[in-house]
C-alpha atoms as one frame of an Amber mdcrd trajectory, in Angstrom:
protein
  20.981 -85.685  33.678  18.266 -84.982  36.241  16.456 -81.835  37.423  15.460
 -80.122  34.165  12.302 -78.725  35.761  11.356 -75.717  37.823   8.197 -74.467
  39.489   5.659 -75.980  41.898   2.135 -75.854  40.403   3.160 -74.135  37.134
   5.949 -76.514  36.327   8.289 -76.135  33.329  10.551 -78.823  31.993  12.927
 -77.817  29.185  14.583 -80.220  26.772  16.886 -80.250  23.751  20.361 -79.132
  22.853  21.924 -76.151  21.089  22.756 -78.091  17.900  20.120 -80.787  18.088
  17.106 -80.904  15.757  14.900 -78.965  18.225  14.477 -77.776  21.759  11.445
 -76.844  23.814   9.476 -76.941  26.975   6.764 -79.093  28.489   4.572 -76.987
  30.756   2.440 -78.764  33.354  -0.104 -77.042  35.573  -1.268 -74.227  33.324
  -4.953 -73.571  34.192  -7.544 -74.359  31.554  -9.336 -71.601  29.579  -6.308
 -69.337  29.066  -6.500 -67.714  25.597  -3.227 -68.358  23.814  -1.820 -69.239
  20.365   1.564 -69.486  18.730   1.497 -65.775  17.627   1.091 -64.672  21.291
   4.134 -66.646  22.313   6.164 -65.565  19.317   6.077 -61.929  20.434   8.377
 -62.789  23.330  10.662 -65.117  21.372  11.252 -62.410  18.839  12.710 -60.280
  21.608  15.267 -62.920  22.438  16.120 -64.478  19.062  19.698 -64.182  17.757
  20.978 -62.330  14.712  18.732 -59.244  15.103  21.656 -56.788  15.069  25.443
 -56.710  15.018  25.626 -56.669  18.836  24.442 -60.261  19.222  25.448 -63.596
  17.747  24.920 -63.859  13.984  23.407 -67.309  14.210  20.222 -66.907  12.187
  17.382 -68.677  13.983  13.724 -67.745  13.461  12.879 -69.295  16.829   9.467
 -70.201  15.518   7.514 -71.803  18.311   5.003 -74.613  17.743   2.311 -75.703
  20.189   2.032 -79.471  20.006  -0.443 -80.164  22.823  -2.495 -78.613  25.623
  -4.282 -75.979  23.532  -7.606 -76.468  21.773  -9.597 -73.869  19.823  -7.342
 -71.089  21.098  -7.452 -71.959  24.815  -5.466 -74.071  27.207  -7.135 -77.333
  28.159  -5.364 -77.836  31.567  -3.273 -80.669  30.161   0.496 -80.398  29.564
   1.377 -77.845  26.923   4.212 -78.987  24.726   6.222 -76.175  23.054   8.826
 -76.857  20.358  11.346 -74.646  18.609  13.305 -76.125  15.711  17.007 -75.382
  15.235  17.648 -74.337  11.648  21.069 -72.699  11.550  23.476 -74.991  13.380
  27.098 -74.908  12.278  28.435 -77.783  14.302  31.701 -77.876  12.359  32.685
 -74.649  14.081  33.107 -76.721  17.205  34.947 -79.808  15.893  38.331 -78.460
  17.037  37.248 -78.296  20.660  35.940 -81.831  20.952  39.120 -82.786  22.845
  39.724 -79.470  24.587  37.966 -77.714  27.466  36.980 -74.108  26.865  37.884
 -71.921  29.915  34.767 -70.337  31.448  32.492 -72.980  29.954  30.836 -76.026
  31.442  32.776 -78.382  29.201  35.162 -79.572  31.892  32.516 -80.025  34.685
  30.123 -81.828  32.311  32.921 -84.194  31.311  34.021 -84.766  34.933  30.446
 -85.510  36.023  28.955 -87.434  33.084  31.946 -88.731  31.087  30.252 -87.517
  27.915  29.462 -84.011  26.606  27.865 -82.453  23.542  30.645 -80.122  22.344
  28.471 -78.679  19.538  27.739 -75.277  21.002  27.708 -76.659  24.542  24.623
 -78.834  24.247  22.349 -78.317  27.265  24.765 -75.702  28.820  24.291 -73.411
  25.811  22.318 -70.263  26.261  20.179 -71.554  23.392  18.258 -73.500  26.065
  16.770 -70.174  27.222  14.590 -69.967  24.151  12.405 -72.674  25.702  12.166
 -70.674  28.904  10.917 -67.611  26.967   8.285 -69.684  25.231   7.117 -70.979
  28.603   7.294 -67.430  29.961   4.938 -66.323  27.150   2.423 -68.856  28.341
   2.812 -67.656  31.900   2.178 -64.077  30.752  -1.027 -65.204  28.992  -2.195
 -66.807  32.246  -1.275 -63.755  34.316  -3.232 -61.586  31.914  -6.302 -63.651
  32.842  -5.769 -63.935  36.600  -3.787 -60.773  37.473  -3.971 -58.412  34.542
  -2.585 -55.536  36.622   0.875 -57.214  36.705   3.414 -55.577  34.375   6.826
 -57.199  33.903   9.722 -55.173  32.442  13.384 -56.044  32.070  16.227 -53.773
  31.162  20.017 -53.512  31.290  21.523 -51.210  33.983  25.195 -51.930  33.477
  27.560 -53.141  30.706  31.074 -53.723  32.084  32.190 -50.614  33.920  29.470
 -48.440  32.379  26.230 -47.862  34.237  22.982 -46.111  33.292  22.183 -42.673
  34.646  19.010 -43.270  36.692  18.150 -39.551  36.582  17.479 -40.154  32.869
  15.461 -43.347  33.489  12.772 -43.627  30.747  10.717 -46.810  30.394   9.591
 -45.800  26.943  13.174 -45.891  25.783  13.728 -49.606  26.619  12.320 -50.953
  23.376  13.912 -48.319  21.162  17.521 -49.496  21.341  19.262 -52.859  20.907
  20.411 -53.016  24.507  17.032 -52.719  26.311  18.384 -49.642  28.143  16.042
 -47.070  29.741  18.429 -44.236  28.856  18.932 -43.042  25.260  22.359 -41.430
  25.927  23.707 -44.537  27.575  22.538 -46.600  24.640  24.638 -44.410  22.282
  27.677 -44.788  24.448  27.265 -48.560  24.724  26.977 -48.938  20.982  30.418
 -47.519  20.394  31.892 -49.433  23.352  30.469 -52.822  22.393  31.340 -52.322
  18.710  34.951 -52.020  19.602  34.839 -55.210  21.735  32.991 -57.106  19.031
  35.560 -56.198  16.383  38.414 -57.299  18.659  36.740 -60.622  19.449  36.369
 -59.773  23.097  33.303 -59.748  25.364  31.889 -58.019  28.487  29.453 -58.716
  31.306  26.221 -56.973  32.282  23.650 -56.372  34.960  19.976 -56.822  34.142
  17.148 -55.533  36.306  13.627 -57.027  36.115  10.677 -55.263  37.732   7.121
 -56.425  38.280   4.584 -53.767  39.045   1.004 -54.451  40.130   1.906 -57.655
  42.012  -0.696 -58.207  44.748   0.386 -58.461  48.408   0.497 -61.983  49.816
   2.388 -64.038  47.293   4.982 -66.324  48.775   5.431 -68.185  52.058   7.560
 -67.347  55.128  10.201 -70.116  55.274  11.057 -72.521  52.416   8.541 -71.190
  49.875   9.702 -67.563  49.893   8.890 -65.596  46.786  12.380 -64.135  46.762
  13.964 -67.550  47.244  12.262 -68.860  44.122  12.941 -65.683  42.185  16.625
 -65.874  43.097  16.821 -69.535  42.090  14.986 -68.791  38.788  17.354 -66.050
  37.838  20.438 -67.870  39.035  19.508 -70.870  36.847  19.901 -68.687  33.681
  23.117 -69.465  31.756  26.064 -67.234  32.643  24.416 -65.648  35.699  26.789
 -65.319  38.615  24.853 -63.194  41.086  21.285 -62.220  42.046  19.965 -59.606
  44.381  16.481 -58.486  45.491  15.740 -54.810  46.125  18.659 -53.092  47.754
  20.494 -56.411  47.616  24.220 -56.318  48.562  24.026 -52.617  49.091  21.772
 -53.192  52.129  24.884 -54.186  54.009  26.093 -50.580  53.789  22.870 -49.090
  55.211  21.809 -48.417  58.774  18.527 -49.754  60.121  17.021 -46.243  59.936
  17.969 -45.773  56.280  16.906 -49.296  55.213  13.444 -49.294  56.872  10.610
 -48.759  54.420   8.289 -46.689  56.605   4.567 -47.368  56.275   1.614 -45.063
  56.239  -2.016 -45.432  55.470  -3.255 -44.372  52.027  -6.697 -44.224  50.551
  -6.371 -47.752  49.120  -4.257 -49.370  51.826  -0.688 -49.341  53.061   1.775
 -46.959  51.413   5.575 -47.325  51.760   7.992 -44.466  51.864  10.723 -46.412
  49.944  11.333 -49.861  48.553  14.713 -51.116  49.865  13.031 -54.528  50.359
  12.328 -54.857  46.611   8.657 -55.545  47.189   9.126 -58.614  49.385   9.129
 -58.908  53.175   9.564 -62.231  54.995   9.334 -64.052  51.681   5.850 -62.520
  50.960   5.015 -59.762  48.385   4.074 -56.388  49.868   2.168 -55.044  46.897
   5.119 -52.782  45.899   7.129 -53.117  42.747   9.261 -56.209  42.859  12.848
 -55.562  41.825  15.251 -58.355  40.948  18.791 -57.774  39.593  21.188 -60.395
  38.201  24.794 -60.242  36.958  25.846 -61.955  33.705  29.494 -62.850  33.231
  31.303 -61.962  29.986  30.792 -64.429  27.142  33.461 -67.078  27.620  33.805
 -67.716  23.884  36.435 -65.232  22.738  39.000 -65.057  19.961  41.909 -64.408
  22.299  44.057 -67.576  22.832  43.515 -68.978  26.343  45.408 -71.696  28.206
  43.569 -74.972  28.780  43.986 -78.725  28.896  42.735 -81.675  26.813  40.762
 -84.696  27.988  44.102 -86.464  28.114  45.404 -83.923  30.535  47.794 -82.248
  28.090  48.294 -78.492  28.354  47.448 -76.538  25.225  45.800 -73.310  24.015
  42.369 -72.706  22.598  40.622 -70.062  20.446  36.791 -70.391  20.482  35.538
 -69.946  16.946  31.878 -69.695  15.929  29.126 -67.065  16.341  28.868 -65.636
  19.850  27.390 -62.704  21.687  29.930 -60.042  22.652  27.569 -59.264  25.577
  25.236 -62.158  26.369  23.439 -59.862  28.789  21.577 -58.277  25.938  19.557
 -61.347  25.083  19.279 -62.269  28.777  16.734 -59.464  29.301  13.722 -61.296
  27.815  14.877 -64.465  29.592  14.790 -62.672  32.957  11.286 -61.377  32.160
  10.236 -64.968  31.323  11.534 -66.298  34.622   9.816 -63.572  36.507   6.523
 -64.369  34.756   6.818 -68.116  35.481   7.663 -67.619  39.127   4.906 -65.056
  39.733   2.262 -67.230  38.104   3.468 -70.255  40.095   3.146 -68.343  43.353
  -0.193 -66.841  42.370  -1.513 -70.381  41.875   0.020 -71.549  45.165  -1.562
 -68.571  46.937  -5.026 -69.216  45.421  -4.754 -72.912  46.415  -3.804 -72.205
  50.030  -5.788 -69.168  51.121  -7.859 -68.208  48.060  -7.594 -64.533  48.780
  -5.822 -62.452  51.458  -7.460 -62.951  54.856  -5.880 -60.106  56.827  -7.603
 -56.731  56.385  -6.074 -53.320  57.216  -8.224 -50.361  58.088
């Protein structure tokens, strides 16, 4: 299986399976001298780890990250950083009944068709467990951003669960960390708790939309054609398990606007250009404008449900399947810190590319 890496200068390769002994990431290209230790990375993994409340899978994993290389005396050395997270609560027997069947909505059938072999224990590499490695790498990226661009602030939150959407008139960033759904709206969090509890008890699931914003990003990151910042951000978010759609700024809704409505008018402020709106999501022509970067991605409902679904076996026989085991009724909840991690990795990668090509912005205004 090829292509397990992403990034250009800050390059992350993830490895391991859902029910193997461990998984992790090898990070190449992290600059030397970045202060970091396991505790600094653990903060972000704790946001994503399973079993924290009744609204996520009850698999109990501490997700304790270990740094095996690339850090000496509390600083990165510039050599590859190896990050490892041991699996401690696998229940592979939960999946023995599906070894010959393909779960609808899962990658089982495509993995088998392509490779002729698949790890049916929790989905192997196609499991959302792989994203723990991304979050660990994202923690390292955040540590580097804190050194080179400390003004950057990355925040992820849920804006929709199924048919229910947040009320943006009640948007409160301080509320995001106070509820199990990472929702910037206390009232919505209460409603979602009742809604998801009902789905969880019935063995069903639901999809979600996650928004990730990055404030304080300097103008100039990205390149006009094949190295667009929004291209790489879209690819990064789309690579997350269960993601089926990505949009930047106004996204799909831009198709419903006129040119007059969509144009982010520009005026001169005391510290440089000021935009009247941000339909572009902080990126124009593939290059950051200095505005808040807004990325949104849609996560499909968890495919592992208790309702019998029609499927086939490897022998081509028609049958039914019920997916047992411990699963998230809304995988979008734990996708929030994953989206933040992918934003951090992509922004650091483009910051390093920018520094390597032009050093600092050459065009002055005013």
